C-alpha positions as semicolon CSV with decimal commas, in nm:
position;residue;x (nm);y (nm);z (nm)
1;M;-3,558;-1,946;2,744
2;R;-3,586;-2,049;2,382
3;T;-3,928;-1,884;2,371
4;S;-3,768;-1,561;2,507
5;A;-3,483;-1,597;2,268
6;E;-3,720;-1,630;1,971
7;R;-3,904;-1,326;2,082
8;I;-3,567;-1,114;2,089
9;V;-3,473;-1,257;1,731
10;D;-3,829;-1,166;1,601
11;E;-3,808;-0,821;1,728
12;A;-3,442;-0,787;1,584
13;V;-3,583;-0,895;1,250
14;R;-3,852;-0,656;1,258
15;R;-3,644;-0,366;1,349
16;A;-3,394;-0,447;1,049
17;Q;-3,674;-0,477;0,811
18;E;-3,815;-0,132;0,924
19;A;-3,458;0,036;0,907
20;A;-3,394;-0,086;0,569
21;P;-3,695;-0,184;0,362
22;G;-3,613;-0,410;0,058
23;I;-3,324;-0,586;0,237
24;A;-3,399;-0,960;0,275
25;V;-3,348;-1,038;0,660
26;S;-3,342;-1,394;0,838
27;G;-3,367;-1,484;1,198
28;A;-3,207;-1,776;1,378
29;V;-3,186;-1,900;1,739
30;I;-2,856;-2,115;1,793
31;S;-2,765;-2,294;2,102
32;G;-2,433;-2,221;2,252
33;A;-2,226;-1,947;2,405
34;P;-2,212;-1,622;2,200
35;E;-1,850;-1,626;2,134
36;P;-1,787;-1,955;1,965
37;V;-2,116;-1,934;1,781
38;L;-2,035;-1,598;1,631
39;L;-1,681;-1,685;1,571
40;R;-1,787;-1,999;1,353
41;A;-2,049;-1,784;1,177
42;S;-1,775;-1,524;1,087
43;V;-1,597;-1,797;0,880
44;A;-1,856;-1,750;0,609
45;A;-1,968;-1,395;0,689
46;A;-1,889;-1,070;0,505
47;L;-1,939;-0,863;0,827
48;V;-2,034;-0,933;1,198
49;V;-2,205;-0,659;1,383
50;V;-2,237;-0,672;1,778
51;G;-2,301;-0,405;2,062
52;D;-2,021;-0,300;2,286
53;R;-2,189;-0,454;2,600
54;G;-2,421;-0,725;2,634
55;L;-2,656;-0,857;2,937
56;G;-2,368;-1,013;3,108
57;G;-2,040;-0,915;3,255
58;F;-1,947;-0,643;3,518
59;A;-2,107;-0,276;3,500
60;G;-1,768;-0,112;3,514
61;L;-1,625;-0,276;3,194
62;L;-1,585;-0,047;2,895
63;L;-1,615;-0,325;2,645
64;G;-1,802;-0,654;2,690
65;S;-1,626;-1,006;2,641
66;V;-1,826;-1,086;2,330
67;A;-1,704;-0,763;2,147
68;V;-1,348;-0,829;2,263
69;E;-1,330;-1,179;2,146
70;L;-1,490;-1,115;1,799
71;A;-1,249;-0,821;1,735
72;S;-0,955;-1,040;1,833
73;Y;-1,035;-1,362;1,661
74;A;-1,317;-1,319;1,397
75;Q;-1,239;-1,440;1,036
76;C;-1,417;-1,126;0,886
77;P;-1,460;-0,757;0,967
78;V;-1,624;-0,677;1,293
79;V;-1,822;-0,360;1,376
80;V;-1,883;-0,293;1,747
81;V;-2,163;-0,052;1,790
82;R;-2,081;0,198;2,072
83;G;-2,149;0,552;2,156
84;R;-2,347;0,754;1,901
85;S;-2,488;0,558;1,625
86;G;-2,628;0,654;1,289
87;P;-2,495;0,813;0,967
88;S;-2,417;1,171;1,116
89;G;-2,067;1,229;1,025
90;P;-1,786;1,119;0,789
91;V;-1,641;0,762;0,796
92;V;-1,300;0,803;0,959
93;V;-1,026;0,558;0,856
94;G;-0,682;0,522;1,017
95;V;-0,418;0,483;0,770
96;D;-0,049;0,386;0,847
97;G;0,085;0,246;0,524
98;S;0,073;-0,121;0,664
99;A;0,067;-0,419;0,447
100;F;-0,302;-0,498;0,529
101;G;-0,434;-0,155;0,469
102;D;-0,606;-0,234;0,148
103;A;-0,884;-0,438;0,324
104;V;-0,929;-0,143;0,587
105;A;-0,943;0,111;0,303
106;D;-1,206;-0,115;0,099
107;L;-1,439;-0,143;0,408
108;A;-1,415;0,227;0,486
109;L;-1,494;0,327;0,127
110;S;-1,776;0,068;0,076
111;W;-1,940;0,186;0,408
112;A;-1,916;0,559;0,282
113;A;-2,045;0,480;-0,049
114;A;-2,354;0,272;0,097
115;S;-2,431;0,553;0,327
116;R;-2,345;0,832;0,108
117;L;-2,094;0,972;0,349
118;T;-1,756;1,139;0,309
119;L;-1,445;0,948;0,393
120;R;-1,182;1,105;0,621
121;A;-0,851;0,936;0,585
122;V;-0,656;1,028;0,895
123;H;-0,269;0,978;0,948
124;A;-0,100;1,043;1,286
125;V;0,250;1,183;1,323
126;P;0,466;1,228;1,644
127;D;0,423;1,533;1,848
128;D;0,801;1,548;1,840
129;P;0,933;1,523;1,485
130;S;1,295;1,447;1,621
131;R;1,167;1,120;1,787
132;P;1,301;0,821;1,608
133;A;1,028;0,669;1,395
134;A;1,136;0,314;1,455
135;L;1,114;0,338;1,807
136;A;0,769;0,496;1,774
137;G;0,675;0,223;1,532
138;R;0,759;-0,065;1,770
139;R;0,538;0,081;2,034
140;E;0,267;0,134;1,785
141;R;0,169;0,470;1,967
142;W;0,259;0,692;1,665
143;W;0,253;0,655;1,282
144;S;0,541;0,748;1,093
145;A;0,618;1,130;1,036
146;D;0,832;1,045;0,717
147;A;0,685;1,219;0,423
148;A;0,725;0,917;0,194
149;A;0,529;0,705;0,428
150;V;0,249;0,944;0,452
151;S;0,227;0,982;0,098
152;A;0,206;0,599;0,072
153;A;-0,075;0,568;0,326
154;F;-0,300;0,827;0,142
155;S;-0,213;0,674;-0,206
156;L;-0,341;0,340;-0,074
157;V;-0,685;0,507;-0,015
158;E;-0,674;0,682;-0,338
159;D;-0,598;0,351;-0,535
160;R;-0,873;0,172;-0,367
161;R;-1,096;0,458;-0,420
162;R;-1,112;0,384;-0,809
163;R;-1,390;0,143;-0,734
164;Y;-1,592;0,409;-0,542
165;P;-1,554;0,725;-0,736
166;M;-1,849;0,887;-0,589
167;V;-1,707;0,895;-0,251
168;A;-1,552;1,224;-0,147
169;V;-1,218;1,178;0,031
170;E;-1,067;1,418;0,294
171;R;-0,688;1,360;0,376
172;E;-0,593;1,462;0,707
173;V;-0,245;1,458;0,885
174;R;-0,280;1,499;1,268
175;R;0,005;1,545;1,518
176;G;-0,015;1,318;1,835
177;D;-0,058;0,974;1,967
178;A;-0,240;0,777;1,706
179;R;-0,479;0,638;1,970
180;R;-0,592;0,972;2,102
181;V;-0,617;1,115;1,739
182;L;-0,869;0,860;1,623
183;I;-1,069;0,886;1,949
184;R;-1,092;1,257;1,898
185;E;-1,186;1,224;1,535
186;S;-1,470;0,977;1,649
187;K;-1,651;1,243;1,816
188;D;-1,813;1,374;1,499
189;A;-1,777;1,055;1,302
190;S;-2,042;0,788;1,198
191;L;-1,794;0,504;1,204
192;V;-1,422;0,466;1,277
193;V;-1,239;0,193;1,059
194;V;-0,905;0,056;1,194
195;G;-0,699;-0,243;1,129
196;S;-0,665;-0,512;1,408
197;R;-0,284;-0,449;1,401
198;G;-0,079;-0,162;1,243
199;R;0,280;-0,140;1,177
200;G;0,426;-0,148;1,541
201;G;0,360;-0,373;1,832
202;F;0,461;-0,739;1,894
203;E;0,412;-1,011;1,648
204;G;0,221;-1,220;1,909
205;L;-0,050;-0,948;1,995
206;V;-0,387;-1,020;1,824
207;L;-0,508;-0,655;1,878
208;G;-0,264;-0,352;1,859
209;S;-0,275;-0,067;2,088
210;V;-0,470;0,164;1,844
211;S;-0,754;-0,074;1,770
212;H;-0,773;-0,171;2,119
213;A;-0,794;0,195;2,248
214;T;-1,039;0,304;1,990
215;L;-1,264;-0,004;2,076
216;H;-1,287;0,101;2,423
217;H;-1,302;0,481;2,394
218;A;-1,451;0,573;2,072
219;A;-1,766;0,805;2,070
220;C;-1,909;0,618;1,769
221;P;-1,936;0,250;1,625
222;V;-1,585;0,104;1,527
223;A;-1,501;-0,147;1,267
224;V;-1,211;-0,363;1,301
225;V;-1,058;-0,540;1,002
226;P;-0,854;-0,868;1,087
227;H;-0,485;-0,811;0,987
228;L;-0,492;-1,143;0,773
229;T;-0,788;-1,036;0,575
230;R;-0,688;-1,044;0,212
231;G;-0,987;-0,825;0,069
232;L;-1,335;-0,830;0,173
233;R;-1,581;-1,087;0,096
234;P;-1,875;-1,005;-0,122
235;P;-2,237;-0,981;0,022
236;L;-2,360;-1,333;0,113
237;G;-2,638;-1,513;-0,078
238;P;-2,915;-1,719;0,114
239;H;-2,730;-2,053;0,088
240;D;-2,415;-1,890;0,254
241;V;-2,623;-1,747;0,552
242;R;-2,820;-2,069;0,611
243;R;-2,477;-2,255;0,616
244;A;-2,318;-2,010;0,861
245;A;-2,621;-2,013;1,085
246;R;-2,652;-2,389;1,093
247;V;-2,326;-2,405;1,304
248;D;-2,485;-2,642;1,555
249;G;-2,749;-2,799;1,338
250;E;-3,030;-2,585;1,481
251;L;-3,130;-2,342;1,228
252;R;-3,485;-2,195;1,332
253;P;-3,719;-2,169;1,023
254;A;-3,823;-1,804;0,987
255;S;-4,103;-1,654;0,791
256;T;-3,869;-1,397;0,669
257;Q;-3,632;-1,432;0,370
258;S;-3,265;-1,525;0,412
259;T;-2,983;-1,306;0,314
């Protein structure tokens, strides 16, 4: 089993090096179940990337247990690769004016800058403007239709954009259920970025209804930023990665460099 795992890791390292020449890559085989191993690694990581489904589980599931666990409990942003992958459209970020939107905007802007893509900031408003905003907010099915709230949501993106002046930003207000709005937007996006929880929902929920629906139904990769994140961590150095990988004392030496 370990020999098989090492072959998988070696192949992953090779593919990563081919996809991004010049980026240092390391490989490690770590004993343990995927969820706790990756959750421990997320403590020191800038980002964790996983597929939407692994080798286990049931064929009918839309999202695997590892992806769900990481999106719910990781200590850093998580990208779940699903649907169409590759930088073929804008980076879409859902904005709702919540207190944790700065980290969401930072991740979306940094991804757009690194991939030389346009950022599309999307805010959803109710189909029925007469529907009480407070009720809609509690159920987290819509984002506020109040003009001041819409302006505040977009101003947050513009404020964070000062660090990424090269990124072109589109501002879009869409009518409808926020979940359906983002799923529609994902059809021509390269990445959708959401917070793990928005303004509505119940305090005890780990994932809000918008992030949950997007993870299960988006047509492109989805990045989920934990609602407790206070800014993004910088890219890791070699010592950080080796410390994160040594979660069970079994870091496999690799011929590749660490990053």
